[in-house]
C-alpha positions as a printed NumPy array, in Angstrom:
array([[ 16.272,   1.86 ,  -5.537],
       [ 16.013,  -0.005,  -1.632],
       [ 14.797,  -2.893,  -0.34 ],
       [ 11.872,  -1.225,   1.041],
       [ 10.95 ,   0.592,  -2.746],
       [ 11.386,  -2.991,  -3.977],
       [  8.87 ,  -4.395,  -1.692],
       [  6.11 ,  -1.256,  -2.315],
       [  6.431,  -1.195,  -6.017],
       [  6.553,  -4.877,  -6.72 ],
       [  3.284,  -5.812,  -8.739],
       [  0.878,  -8.257,  -7.479],
       [  2.807, -11.163,  -8.823],
       [  6.072, -10.727,  -7.757],
       [  4.591, -10.402,  -4.169],
       [  2.828, -13.691,  -4.223],
       [  6.004, -15.167,  -5.592],
       [  8.198, -13.3  ,  -2.709],
       [ 10.867, -12.054,  -4.774],
       [ 11.953,  -9.922,  -8.147],
       [ 14.524, -10.458, -10.62 ],
       [ 16.967,  -8.222, -12.282],
       [ 19.789,  -9.221, -15.065],
       [ 22.287, -10.394, -12.267],
       [ 20.051, -11.432,  -9.01 ],
       [ 16.866, -12.553,  -7.622],
       [ 16.04 , -10.353,  -4.794],
       [ 13.837, -11.474,  -1.777],
       [ 10.678,  -9.453,  -0.703],
       [ 10.722, -10.   ,   2.438],
       [ 14.283,  -9.774,   3.847],
       [ 16.709,  -8.271,   0.841],
       [ 18.619, -11.251,   0.067],
       [ 19.943, -11.424,  -3.063],
       [ 20.919, -14.585,  -4.719],
       [ 23.444, -14.164,  -7.453],
       [ 22.425, -15.735, -11.248],
       [ 25.075, -18.036, -12.763],
       [ 25.418, -19.828,  -9.384],
       [ 24.848, -22.909,  -8.44 ],
       [ 23.883, -23.61 ,  -4.733],
       [ 23.885, -26.459,  -2.334],
       [ 20.926, -27.004,   0.132],
       [ 21.449, -29.785,   1.965],
       [ 23.482, -32.055,  -0.161],
       [ 21.123, -30.927,  -3.198],
       [ 22.207, -28.568,  -5.705],
       [ 19.764, -25.346,  -7.448],
       [ 20.286, -22.693, -10.023],
       [ 19.277, -19.319,  -8.521],
       [ 16.064, -19.311,  -9.583],
       [ 15.199, -22.689,  -7.64 ],
       [ 17.027, -21.311,  -4.846],
       [ 15.265, -18.249,  -4.096],
       [ 11.963, -20.017,  -3.481],
       [ 14.033, -22.575,  -1.471],
       [ 15.494, -19.327,   0.629],
       [ 11.876, -17.961,   0.771],
       [ 10.475, -21.62 ,   2.295],
       [ 13.341, -22.022,   5.033],
       [ 13.798, -18.557,   6.498],
       [ 10.189, -16.909,   5.898],
       [  8.084, -20.485,   5.902],
       [  5.579, -18.934,   2.94 ],
       [  5.21 , -15.153,   1.725],
       [  1.386, -16.001,   3.204],
       [  2.991, -16.384,   6.506],
       [  4.996, -13.624,   6.172],
       [  2.299, -10.948,   4.885],
       [ -0.027, -12.25 ,   7.201],
       [  2.176, -11.13 ,  10.374],
       [  2.435,  -7.4  ,   8.902],
       [  0.851,  -4.433,  10.815],
       [ -2.715,  -3.449,  10.411],
       [ -1.952,  -0.538,   9.107],
       [ -0.553,  -2.65 ,   5.91 ],
       [ -2.734,  -5.011,   5.548],
       [ -6.204,  -3.164,   6.305],
       [ -7.187,  -6.354,   8.723],
       [ -8.167,  -6.871,  12.144],
       [ -7.17 , -10.019,  14.23 ],
       [ -9.714, -11.65 ,  13.581],
       [ -9.958, -11.3  ,   9.654],
       [ -5.734, -12.997,  10.356],
       [ -7.281, -15.632,  11.934],
       [ -9.977, -16.714,   9.987],
       [ -7.464, -15.818,   6.275],
       [ -4.791, -18.568,   8.355],
       [ -7.426, -21.069,   8.772],
       [ -8.731, -20.658,   5.357],
       [ -5.27 , -21.002,   4.132],
       [ -4.861, -24.283,   6.265],
       [ -7.897, -25.565,   4.111],
       [ -9.965, -26.118,   7.062],
       [-13.743, -25.843,   6.534],
       [-16.521, -23.757,   7.369],
       [-17.081, -26.324,  10.702],
       [-13.865, -26.993,  11.742],
       [-13.259, -23.233,  12.001],
       [-16.289, -22.916,  14.111],
       [-15.588, -25.642,  16.735],
       [-11.678, -23.772,  16.827],
       [-12.8  , -20.488,  17.294],
       [-15.916, -21.055,  19.161],
       [-18.39 , -18.806,  17.255],
       [-21.382, -18.658,  15.886],
       [-22.245, -22.024,  13.841],
       [-20.331, -22.876,  10.056],
       [-23.1  , -20.427,   8.581],
       [-21.135, -17.63 ,  10.411],
       [-18.163, -18.762,   8.781],
       [-19.473, -18.799,   5.38 ],
       [-20.679, -15.255,   5.897],
       [-16.819, -14.273,   7.018],
       [-15.786, -15.532,   3.877],
       [-18.124, -13.836,   1.93 ],
       [-17.423, -10.343,   3.52 ],
       [-13.329, -10.772,   2.889],
       [-14.668, -11.582,  -0.915],
       [-15.972,  -8.433,  -0.664],
       [-13.233,  -6.8  ,   0.69 ],
       [-11.422,  -8.421,  -1.981],
       [-13.655,  -7.505,  -4.952],
       [-13.284,  -3.654,  -3.296],
       [ -9.778,  -4.026,  -3.507],
       [ -9.263,  -4.821,  -7.064],
       [-11.492,  -2.011,  -8.096],
       [ -9.609,   0.177,  -5.555],
       [ -6.28 ,  -0.899,  -6.997],
       [ -7.373,  -0.106, -11.023],
       [ -8.492,   3.436,  -9.804],
       [ -5.341,   3.856,  -8.415],
       [ -3.598,   2.949, -11.127],
       [ -6.373,   5.177, -13.397],
       [ -5.362,   7.641, -11.359],
       [ -1.348,   7.667, -12.063],
       [ -1.886,   8.226, -15.557],
       [ -3.846,  11.342, -15.292],
       [ -3.03 ,  13.196, -11.919],
       [  0.738,  14.633, -12.703],
       [  0.137,  16.8  ,  -9.616],
       [ -0.196,  13.732,  -6.867],
       [  2.854,  13.898,  -4.915],
       [  5.386,  10.858,  -4.503],
       [  5.062,   9.561,  -1.076],
       [  8.169,   8.277,   0.567],
       [  7.162,   4.33 ,   1.679],
       [  8.283,   3.758,   5.253],
       [ 11.351,   1.622,   6.171],
       [  9.905,  -2.   ,   6.975],
       [ 12.139,  -2.217,  10.149],
       [ 10.022,   0.879,  11.407],
       [  9.146,   0.076,  15.398],
       [  5.93 ,   0.953,  14.756],
       [  3.317,   3.052,  11.873],
       [  2.015,   6.373,  12.209],
       [  1.333,   9.812,  10.531],
       [  5.35 ,  10.599,  10.958],
       [  5.525,   8.602,   7.78 ],
       [  2.829,  10.906,   6.003],
       [  5.758,  12.26 ,   3.799],
       [  6.539,  13.287,   0.342],
       [  9.686,  12.498,  -1.764],
       [  9.873,  16.658,  -1.847],
       [  9.434,  16.864,   1.627],
       [ 11.927,  14.658,   2.211],
       [ 14.65 ,  16.492,   0.117],
       [ 13.64 ,  20.201,   1.824],
       [ 13.953,  18.067,   5.521],
       [ 17.545,  16.959,   4.153],
       [ 19.164,  20.614,   2.806],
       [ 17.558,  22.069,   5.998],
       [ 19.533,  19.779,   8.693],
       [ 22.314,  19.27 ,   6.36 ],
       [ 23.116,  22.216,   4.68 ],
       [ 26.507,  21.343,   3.643],
       [ 25.02 ,  18.168,   1.983],
       [ 24.243,  14.719,   3.387],
       [ 28.193,  13.63 ,   2.863],
       [ 28.711,  17.005,   5.591],
       [ 27.348,  17.12 ,   9.059],
       [ 24.512,  16.943,  10.572],
       [ 22.763,  20.547,  12.179],
       [ 21.199,  19.409,  15.115],
       [ 19.324,  16.564,  16.742],
       [ 16.233,  19.119,  17.678],
       [ 13.438,  18.461,  15.47 ],
       [ 10.076,  16.993,  15.092],
       [  9.992,  13.214,  14.772],
       [  8.762,  13.47 ,  11.336],
       [ 12.574,  15.277,  10.78 ],
       [ 13.904,  12.758,  12.647],
       [ 12.732,   9.343,  10.773],
       [ 13.519,  11.311,   7.438],
       [ 17.396,  12.602,   8.574],
       [ 18.348,   8.515,  10.635],
       [ 17.475,   7.131,   7.436],
       [ 20.065,   9.207,   5.759],
       [ 22.306,   8.269,   8.287],
       [ 21.846,   4.625,   7.997],
       [ 22.658,   4.989,   5.16 ],
       [ 26.536,   4.909,   5.999],
       [ 26.702,   1.364,   7.792],
       [ 27.302,  -1.456,   5.637],
       [ 24.696,  -4.382,   4.794],
       [ 25.63 ,  -7.777,   6.01 ],
       [ 28.771,  -5.76 ,   8.135],
       [ 29.222,  -6.083,  12.021],
       [ 30.592,  -3.05 ,  13.877],
       [ 32.166,  -2.572,  17.698],
       [ 31.281,   0.232,  19.622],
       [ 33.959,   2.148,  19.159],
       [ 33.247,   1.965,  14.6  ],
       [ 29.921,   3.06 ,  14.907],
       [ 31.083,   5.673,  17.403],
       [ 33.632,   7.343,  14.771],
       [ 30.974,   6.898,  11.699],
       [ 28.359,   8.646,  13.751],
       [ 30.782,  11.194,  15.378],
       [ 31.285,  12.541,  11.714],
       [ 27.78 ,  13.069,  11.398],
       [ 27.363,  14.746,  14.736],
       [ 28.817,  16.087,  18.195],
       [ 26.07 ,  13.787,  20.089],
       [ 27.085,  10.415,  18.404],
       [ 25.979,   8.594,  21.681],
       [ 22.354,   9.95 ,  21.443],
       [ 22.262,   9.758,  17.62 ],
       [ 23.089,   5.623,  17.944],
       [ 20.428,   4.813,  20.527],
       [ 18.059,   6.918,  17.897],
       [ 19.201,   5.023,  15.275],
       [ 18.553,   1.829,  17.715],
       [ 14.937,   2.647,  19.031],
       [ 13.988,   3.504,  15.712],
       [ 14.687,   0.142,  14.378],
       [ 17.144,   0.979,  11.124],
       [ 20.25 ,  -0.656,  13.355],
       [ 20.334,  -3.624,  15.644],
       [ 22.982,  -4.481,  18.048],
       [ 23.647,  -7.267,  21.077],
       [ 22.58 ,  -6.385,  24.285],
       [ 25.981,  -5.953,  25.639],
       [ 26.175,  -3.236,  22.883],
       [ 29.564,  -4.941,  21.401],
       [ 28.135,  -5.214,  18.283],
       [ 25.833,  -3.688,  15.873],
       [ 24.378,  -4.435,  12.523],
       [ 22.061,  -2.704,   9.706],
       [ 19.118,  -4.119,   9.372],
       [ 18.133,  -4.673,   5.956],
       [ 14.586,  -2.495,   4.829],
       [ 12.87 ,  -5.34 ,   5.013],
       [ 13.302,  -7.22 ,   8.504],
       [ 16.909,  -7.691,   9.103],
       [ 17.114, -11.125,   7.573],
       [ 20.429, -11.59 ,   6.565],
       [ 22.371,  -9.685,   9.173],
       [ 24.385, -10.898,  12.618],
       [ 26.862, -12.639,  13.724],
       [ 28.135, -15.298,  10.91 ],
       [ 28.927, -17.521,  13.204],
       [ 25.469, -17.466,  15.013],
       [ 24.287, -17.979,  11.264],
       [ 26.243, -20.931,  11.039],
       [ 25.005, -21.957,  13.985],
       [ 21.35 , -21.771,  12.799],
       [ 22.371, -23.324,   8.965],
       [ 23.317, -26.518,  10.822],
       [ 20.306, -26.482,  13.599],
       [ 18.051, -26.457,  11.024],
       [ 20.227, -29.044,   8.53 ],
       [ 20.291, -31.41 ,  11.832],
       [ 16.567, -30.804,  12.303],
       [ 13.752, -33.551,  11.252],
       [ 11.271, -32.123,   9.133],
       [  8.385, -33.649,  10.887],
       [  5.799, -31.333,  12.655],
       [  5.479, -30.796,  16.378],
       [  5.47 , -28.403,  19.443],
       [  8.02 , -25.552,  20.272],
       [  8.858, -22.85 ,  23.004],
       [ 10.362, -19.716,  22.366],
       [ 11.914, -19.035,  25.04 ],
       [ 13.557, -15.623,  27.306],
       [ 16.527, -16.884,  29.171],
       [ 16.604, -13.743,  31.374],
       [ 12.656, -14.13 ,  32.839],
       [ 12.202, -17.934,  31.757],
       [  8.868, -16.699,  30.079],
       [  8.056, -18.904,  26.844],
       [  6.3  , -18.58 ,  24.439],
       [  5.004, -22.064,  23.119],
       [  3.243, -23.092,  19.721],
       [  2.964, -25.838,  17.227],
       [  4.174, -26.502,  13.414],
       [  3.324, -28.598,  10.73 ],
       [  6.716, -28.654,   9.967],
       [  9.836, -28.086,  12.393],
       [ 12.026, -26.869,   9.667],
       [ 10.075, -23.533,   9.483],
       [ 11.349, -22.44 ,  12.741],
       [ 14.101, -19.851,  10.949],
       [ 10.828, -18.431,   9.824],
       [  9.248, -17.608,  13.229],
       [ 12.878, -16.156,  14.019],
       [ 12.394, -13.699,  11.102],
       [  9.358, -13.008,  12.32 ],
       [ 10.48 , -11.51 ,  15.545],
       [ 13.547, -10.05 ,  13.604],
       [ 10.95 ,  -8.503,  11.389],
       [  8.66 ,  -6.891,  14.581],
       [  5.616,  -8.681,  12.865],
       [  4.914, -11.823,  15.646],
       [  1.712, -12.506,  16.161],
       [  2.192, -12.584,  19.966],
       [  2.835,  -8.609,  20.792],
       [  4.18 ,  -9.382,  24.274],
       [  6.587, -11.454,  23.066],
       [  7.392,  -9.094,  20.521],
       [  8.057,  -6.2  ,  22.582],
       [ 10.77 ,  -8.5  ,  24.735],
       [ 12.277,  -9.594,  21.862],
       [ 12.714,  -5.356,  20.904],
       [ 13.647,  -4.828,  24.655],
       [ 16.395,  -7.375,  25.581],
       [ 17.644,  -8.393,  21.741],
       [ 17.343, -11.501,  19.977],
       [ 20.529, -13.121,  21.668],
       [ 18.385, -13.497,  25.1  ],
       [ 15.678, -16.147,  23.436],
       [ 16.175, -19.571,  22.107],
       [ 13.902, -21.976,  20.323],
       [ 13.86 , -25.498,  21.559],
       [ 11.355, -28.25 ,  20.312],
       [  9.466, -29.617,  23.052],
       [  7.767, -32.665,  21.302],
       [  8.252, -34.305,  17.843],
       [  5.025, -35.274,  16.521],
       [  4.182, -39.175,  16.056],
       [  2.331, -39.661,  12.746],
       [  0.73 , -42.974,  12.231],
       [  1.699, -44.777,   9.185],
       [ -1.372, -46.824,   8.849],
       [ -5.476, -45.769,   9.072],
       [ -6.949, -42.457,   9.234],
       [ -4.744, -39.48 ,  11.064],
       [ -5.065, -36.105,  10.984],
       [ -1.897, -34.56 ,  11.292],
       [ -3.467, -30.996,  12.241],
       [ -6.055, -32.176,  15.006],
       [ -3.072, -34.056,  16.592],
       [ -0.384, -30.926,  16.326],
       [ -3.281, -29.036,  18.528],
       [ -3.937, -31.536,  21.162],
       [  0.139, -31.791,  21.303],
       [ -0.316, -28.609,  21.666],
       [ -2.907, -28.238,  24.231],
       [ -0.942, -30.79 ,  26.059],
       [  2.224, -28.454,  26.714],
       [  0.385, -25.474,  27.315],
       [ -1.514, -26.919,  30.389],
       [  1.962, -28.787,  31.166],
       [  3.73 , -25.094,  31.115],
       [  1.22 , -23.016,  32.339],
       [  2.714, -20.182,  30.229],
       [  0.519, -17.57 ,  31.266],
       [  0.903, -14.247,  33.202],
       [  4.382, -13.998,  34.493],
       [  5.412, -17.439,  33.362],
       [  4.805, -16.973,  29.556],
       [  3.423, -14.575,  26.603],
       [ -0.506, -16.428,  26.345],
       [ -3.911, -15.333,  27.241],
       [ -6.278, -17.781,  28.136],
       [ -8.975, -18.086,  25.318],
       [-12.266, -15.306,  26.452],
       [-14.589, -18.442,  29.209],
       [-11.283, -20.747,  29.889],
       [ -9.235, -20.438,  32.717],
       [ -5.399, -21.204,  32.199],
       [ -4.425, -24.87 ,  31.14 ],
       [ -7.277, -25.271,  28.383],
       [ -4.858, -24.247,  25.87 ],
       [ -4.348, -21.292,  23.999],
       [ -2.535, -21.457,  21.053]])
């Protein structure tokens, strides 16, 4: 069972936890990382057993299960961008009045109505899940659909595939078996996805390949290995450095845990040295100098924001598109200002973070050619738009 299957087949409780457990490992459902049982792990000078360390990993690399799931494509969540914004604010514990003021819509009663609508959606989802579970027990003729790989660049009807159809496609294009050569690359996109998914299995997770090694593996599959290599990158199965010097297999969730080991050590060291306070940061494109500015209550979660971009689920579509275009190495994460918290008297951290973010938006003006933000409706650039 690959990581994608584990994600889609996990129970509600397992998805809430963000990991599954088997005899030997705890496995992160968000990135596929395995935490071996019986080993003591060290983090910031503190020792953790495996069961606790998997939760540390999720918090460090993904911020939270909620943060990861809320950024997934609409085709996976069924939620509009507006509903996602509301859920994020609800998750932050904000009151109806605070949310109404932040979103500048209707009144507090409008927000209460939105809460009711989302609650109704929850009840409908529960009934639907029960119906589907009952259906599984009665309808033996229902086809088993192949889950999409979570590194997919987009989700559409090309993923409307059953396991039986997959086997027929592989048999057609690999007449000597999947260990043999590929017959042709001239095929429908639906078929190509199945073929590429199979070819990607020839690469090892967490191994770095140079271009020559990639070509050697692919030339044994198909004579036009250059086109095959490009398809694997374009369809989100493998990733590479912008200069093509290094390639690696993306994990079946979001590619976390894969890449240059020196880079991983560098990021880990940055994480350890970074203060735990909240603040404002920017994600800067070093090629065109465009920036994305945002605040966070915990600057240690920046690696989780990086994970969202690796997984193709960042809330800024333009930033995500250029991340996909230029590659991870073209971007840097930079802390602009750490929030100074008052030790005495009333202090609203969320409100102060919002003010600090607005300050930097006004200062940097990351709109149009200068950044990845769009001014809110009715506002001119400089009035803030987290």
